[in-house]
FIBA-379256 format. One record per atom (N, C-alpha, C): residue in three letters; x negated, y, z negated. Coordinates in steps of 0.05 Angstrom, whole numbers, plus 5000, padded with zeros to 4 digits. Example, Ala and Ser with C-alpha at 12.3 -4.5 7.8 and 13.67 -1.06 7.14 Angstrom:
2
ALA473648864844ALA475449104844ALA473649344844SER474349554858SER472749794857SER474250014843
This chain:
254
MET817436139735MET818036059719MET820936219711ASN823336039716ASN826036139716ASN826736159686THR828736339678THR829536419650THR832636389653LEU833636219632LEU836136219628LEU836536449605VAL838536609611VAL839536879594VAL841936779583PHE842836799556PHE845136809544PHE845337129532ASP847837189537ASP848837449524ASP851037369507VAL850637389485VAL853437289468VAL854837499452GLY857137549461GLY858837689448GLY861337629432GLY862437819416GLY865037769400GLY867137669411THR867337739440THR869337699460THR869037419479GLY866237479487GLY865437269514GLY862737189511LEU862336949523LEU859336829522LEU858736839551LYS856636949556LYS855836949587LYS852836889588ALA852336749615ALA849036679619ALA848836689653THR846636659657THR845736649681THR842036539683VAL841536449706VAL838736429708VAL837536629725LEU835136749718LEU833736909735LEU831136809740ASP830036899762ASP827636799773ASP825336999758PRO822736969765PRO820437109754PRO821137419757GLN822337479777GLN822337769780GLN825037879769GLY826437709760GLY828837849745GLY831337829760HIS831337659787HIS833937669802HIS835337439795PRO837937459799PRO839637209793PRO839236959811GLU839036719800GLU839436489818GLU842136389825HIS843936539806HIS846936399808HIS848636659798ASP850736649804ASP852636829793ASP852936799765ARG853736989749ARG853736929720ARG855836839715VAL856136669695VAL858236479682VAL859136579653ARG861636559654ARG862936649628ARG864936499620ILE865336499586ILE867936359579ILE868336549556GLU870936569544GLU871536699521GLU870336569498THR869836759478THR868936699448THR871236579435THR871336369426THR873836269407THR872936229380TYR875036259363TYR874736249331TYR876536019320PRO875835949295PRO873135999284PRO870935879295CYS868336019292CYS866135959310CYS863735879288PRO863535659276PRO861035629262PRO858535559280PRO856135569269PRO853635509287PRO853935309308GLU854435069295GLU854734859315GLU856934819342LYS858634999335LYS860335069359LYS859635199379LEU857935429370LEU856935639388LEU854735489404VAL853335319394VAL851235199409VAL852434989428ALA854634839420ALA855734699439ALA857034799460ASP858435089453ASP859935229476ASP857535299495LEU855335399484LEU853535509506LEU852235299520THR851535059507THR850434819522THR852834749543GLY855134749536GLY856834659561GLY857234909581LEU856735139575LEU857135339592LEU854935359618VAL852535219608VAL850735259631VAL850134989650LYS852234839644LYS852134579662LYS852534689694GLY851434559712GLY851334649739GLY849634899746LEU847934989726LEU846635259732LEU843735189745PRO842335309761PRO839535169773PRO837935109752PRO835935059752PRO833534939735PRO832335179726TYR831435149698TYR830335359680TYR828435239663GLN826235389656GLN824135279640GLN823735399613ARG825335619609ARG825635759586ARG828335929579VAL828935989553VAL831436089548VAL831136369532SER832636549540SER833436799519SER835936809511ILE836336889488ILE839036929477ILE839037179461GLY841137349470GLY842037599458GLY844337589439PHE844037589413PHE846037529390PHE846937749375PRO849637799375PRO850838039359PRO850738009327GLY847838039319GLY847138059290GLY844538089288VAL843238089264VAL840638089261VAL839337839261VAL837137839278VAL835637539285VAL832537649276ARG831637459258ARG828337479256ARG827437159259ASP825237169276ASP824036969279ASP825636719289GLY827736799311GLY829436619316GLY831536519296HIS831936609276HIS833636539252HIS835436809253VAL838136709247VAL840336909244VAL840836979211VAL840137259209VAL840337399183VAL843437459179THR844837569196THR847937639196THR848937569219ALA851537489218ALA853137439241ALA855637579240PRO856437819242PRO858937959226PRO861137849248HIS861037809268HIS863437669284HIS864337359277PHE862137199274PHE862236949275PHE863036859248VAL862636999232VAL863336929198VAL866536959195THR867737089210THR871137089205THR872636899219ALA875036879207ALA876936609217ALA877636669239HIS878636859249HIS879736889276HIS878637119293GLY876337179292GLY874637389307GLY874537639294PRO873437839308PRO872738139294PRO875138239285GLY875438339256GLY877138469247GLY879038279228THR878638049227THR880237829211THR878437789189LYS879837609166LYS878537529144LYS875837399147VAL874037469134VAL871337329129VAL871737039109LYS870836879123LYS870336639110LYS868336529095ARG868036509070ARG865536459053ARG863936209067SER865635979072SER863935759085SER862435849112LEU863636049128LEU862336109147LEU860036299150VAL859936449124VAL857536629113VAL855636439105GLN856336229089GLN854236019086GLN852735869109ALA854635809128ALA853635629151ALA851735799170TRP852436029170TRP850336249192TRP848136299176ALA848236319146ALA845736439134ALA843236329138ASN841636459154ASN838936309162ASN838836099180PHE841036049197PHE841535909217PHE839335919239ASP837235669246ASP835535729261ASP836635669291LEU837935909302LEU839035899327LEU836835839351ALA834935909348ALA832735859373ALA832135579374GLY832235499341GLY831135209349GLY833634999348ALA835635089343ALA838234889354ALA838534889380LEU838035119395LEU838335139424LEU836134949436THR833734999428THR831434819435THR831934549438ALA832834439413ALA833634129414ALA835834099432ALA837534279434ALA840134179454ALA839534249481LEU837534409492LEU837234459518LEU834434329527GLY832634229511GLY830234129516GLY828034319526VAL827934559522VAL826234789533VAL826134949509PRO823335159514PRO823335349491PRO825435569494VAL826435669472VAL827835909465VAL827336119448ARG827936379459ARG827336559436ARG829836709433ALA830336819410ALA832936989406ALA832137239390ALA833937449398ALA833437709384ALA836737809384ASN836638079373ASN839338179374ASN840138289403ASP842938249408ASP843838299435ASP842938569443ALA843338779424ALA842739079438ALA839939119440ASP838339009423ASP835239009428ASP834938889454VAL835838659464VAL835338549484VAL836238689514GLN838738769505GLN839938929529GLN838539189527GLY837239319510GLY835739579507GLY832739539523ALA831439279519ALA829639209531ALA829739199570GLY831739129573GLY832739099603GLY833539359621VAL833939579600VAL834539849611VAL833340079610VAL831140089585VAL829940319577VAL827840409601SER827040599604SER824740719625SER822240649615GLY821540619589GLY819140579578GLY817840879572LYS819441079570LYS818141309566LYS819141479543GLY817341539523GLY818541669503GLY820641499484LEU821941659463LEU823541589447LEU826341509459GLU827941279464GLU830341199475GLU831941099458LEU834641159456LEU836641019438LEU838640909450VAL839240639449VAL840940499469VAL843040449447LEU845640489456LEU847940409447LEU849640249466THR850740039451THR852539849467THR855039849458LEU857439979470LEU860139999462LEU861639759475GLY862139629454GLY863939359461GLY866039309439THR865339009428THR867138929405THR866939149382GLY864039209379GLY863439399361GLY861239609375MET859239709360MET857039859372MET854739719360GLY853039659379GLY850339599382GLY848439769384SER846239759373SER844139989372SER841239869372ALA839540019382ALA836540019385ALA835140249396VAL832440259382VAL830940499388VAL828440349399PHE827440519425PHE825140409434PHE823340669440ARG820540599432ARG818540769436ARG816440709459ASP816640849482ASP814740799499ASP815140529512GLY817840419510GLY818440129525GLY818639909506ARG817539969479ARG817539769459ARG819739839435LEU820739599428LEU822539659404LEU820939789383ALA822339999369ALA820940129350ALA821640079324LEU824240009320LEU825439929295LEU828239839301HIS828939559292HIS831639449297HIS833639639272LEU835539779282LEU837539869261LEU840239779261GLU841139749240GLU844139649239GLU845739849237LEU845940009257LEU847640269256LEU850540239255ALA850839989267ALA853739899268ALA855239899239HIS853939819219HIS854739789197HIS853940039177HIS853240229188HIS852740489171HIS855140649171PRO855440789145PRO858040959150PRO857841169172ALA860341189185ALA860341389209ALA861841669197VAL862741839214VAL863642069204VAL865842059185THR867841849188THR869841869170THR869041699144GLY866341539140GLY866241379121GLY866341049132ASP867641049151ASP867840749163ASP865540759179SER865140459181SER862940369195SER862740469223TYR860740479240TYR860940519269TYR862340319285ASN862540079279ASN863939869289ASN866939939287ASP867639989264ASP871040089262ASP871240379271TYR869240559273TYR869940809278TYR870140809309ILE868740679328ILE868540689359ILE868540439367GLY869340229354GLY869739959365GLY871739919385ASN872039719395ASN874239649412ASN877439669405ALA877539569373ALA879939549362ALA880839869357ALA878940039352ALA879740349349ALA880640439375ARG878940359397ARG879640479423ARG882240399430LYS883240179424LYS885940079431LYS888340229414GLN887440229388GLN888840319369GLN889640669378LEU887640809382LEU887341109382LEU888441189410GLY887741019430GLY887941179454GLY885241299470ALA885341319495ALA882941439505ALA881641679494LYS883641879491LYS883042159486LYS881842219460ARG882842039437ARG882342059411ARG879741919408TRP879341709420TRP877741459420TRP874841659429ASN875441789453ASN873141959469ASN872242149444LYS873442309431LYS873242519411LYS871342369393ARG871942179382ARG870341979361ARG867741919372VAL867441829397VAL865141759414VAL862942009415GLN864542259421GLN862842499420GLN861642549394LYS863042549373LYS862042599344LYS859742399336ALA860342169345ALA858441889340ALA855642029353LEU855742099381LEU853342149391LEU851942399381VAL853542569376VAL852642829359VAL850842769336ALA852442579320ALA851242489294ALA848642319298LEU848542169317LEU846141979322LEU843942149335ASP844642339351ASP842842519363ASP841142659341ALA842742769322ALA841242919301ALA839642749289LEU840942479279LEU839142279261LEU836742209272ILE836642139299ILE834042019315ILE833042239330LEU833942369340LEU832342609362LEU831142449386PRO832642269395PRO831942109417PRO831142319443ASP829142239464ASP829042369487ASP831442249508ALA832842069499ALA834141969520ALA837041779505ILE839041789510ILE841041589500ILE842041419521LEU842141159526LEU842540999542LEU845340849533LEU847640889543LEU850240779540LEU850540579556GLY851040269544GLY852140089553GLY854039959544GLY854739689552GLY856639529537GLY859439589556GLY861339399548GLY864039399561GLY865339629567ASN864839789538ASN866640059540ASN865240289548ALA862840269560ALA861140519564ALA862540649588GLU863640519603GLU864840629629GLU867640809622LYS868340789596LYS870540939589LYS869841229573VAL867741209571VAL866741479556VAL867041729579ASP868341919566ASP868542199583ASP866342339584THR864842289603THR862042389611THR862742729619ASP864842749635ASP865243039641ASP865743209619LYS867643109594LYS868543259573LYS865843329554LEU864043109557LEU861443129539LEU859943359552HIS859843339579HIS858143599594HIS858943869588ARG861943929588ARG863244139583ARG862844249551GLU863044059533GLU862744119507GLU860244089496CYS858243909501CYS855943889489CYS853543869515PRO853044059532PRO851243999553PRO848643939549ASP847244069527ASP844443949519ASP844743669511LEU846843569501LEU846943269486LEU847443129512ALA849443199530ALA849943059556ALA847843029575ALA845943209575ALA843743179590ALA841842949583LYS842042869562LYS840842589551LYS841642319555VAL844642339558VAL846242129560VAL846441999590HIS845641749591HIS845741569617HIS847341349617LEU849141309631LEU850341069626LEU849040799647VAL848940579633VAL847340339638VAL849140099646GLY848039969667GLY849739699675GLY849539519649ASN851239359652ASN851339129632ASN849938849640GLU848438929661GLU846238729669GLU843938709652GLY843338929636GLY840838999617GLY841438719598GLY843638619592GLY843738419567GLY842338149581LEU842438129604LEU841137919619LEU838737969630LEU838038199639LEU835238269648LEU833338279627GLY834138399602GLY832738419578GLY831738139570GLY832837939582GLY831837679568GLY829437589579ILE827937689603ILE825437689610ILE823837799591ARG824538059586ARG822838209570ARG822138089545LEU824037949535LEU823737799508LEU821537609512TRP820437529533TRP818137319540TRP815737519541GLU815937769545GLU814337919560GLU812438089539GLY813138109514GLY812438279495GLY813338599492ALA816038569487ALA817438839491ALA817838889459GLY816338789439GLY816638789414GLY819238699401LEU820538519415LEU822838349404LEU822238129395GLU820037989396GLU819237709384GLU820237709355
């Protein structure tokens, strides 16, 4: 059974089709996320994105917000007028509230769909399955997931929790902060965030993914926080797609 996997982000929409072993049947396709983006537009954009991809019998989607039973609870990026960091529109907040994302995509694509938080899906694709593992995705904002022995332990919206300065983690180490601060100061913030989250959760491993993970200065982390650095592992962005199969295999994301 082939699985169509969507990885929805604040700046890009990605998709591929995986065979039952998790191998891609086609190169990943991607388009920019454009705003404003009400639910119907996102569904239409995703539907158009997959034209020409190989056949699939089921769909998984990782969405950057809280998702329960296929319904969107929060959609921080998509309630804004012009993308992350811009003004929130009340009409979009209302449109996204409790939106049946899985149901809408099922109707549009004609196959069963499961939806979950994007960091949870990515984590399911990269965790080792041993012990307590904290997954952090560094991209437009900061996604987070905690797994215990390979299953989602608890969905945490750490992105919106106050960070070291009182700003949310999204604002503290998100992509806008990286561009504003520069690499050196941004890395200092990332290191402080890792220290704080390690103290909060006490994981056996911290897995860093997302588009900005490769910009983390791991050498500096090893010099200044060797015990913490021993826990930190960079993981590929393919986790957001490979985790789509785990969504159908009982990783606790349902």
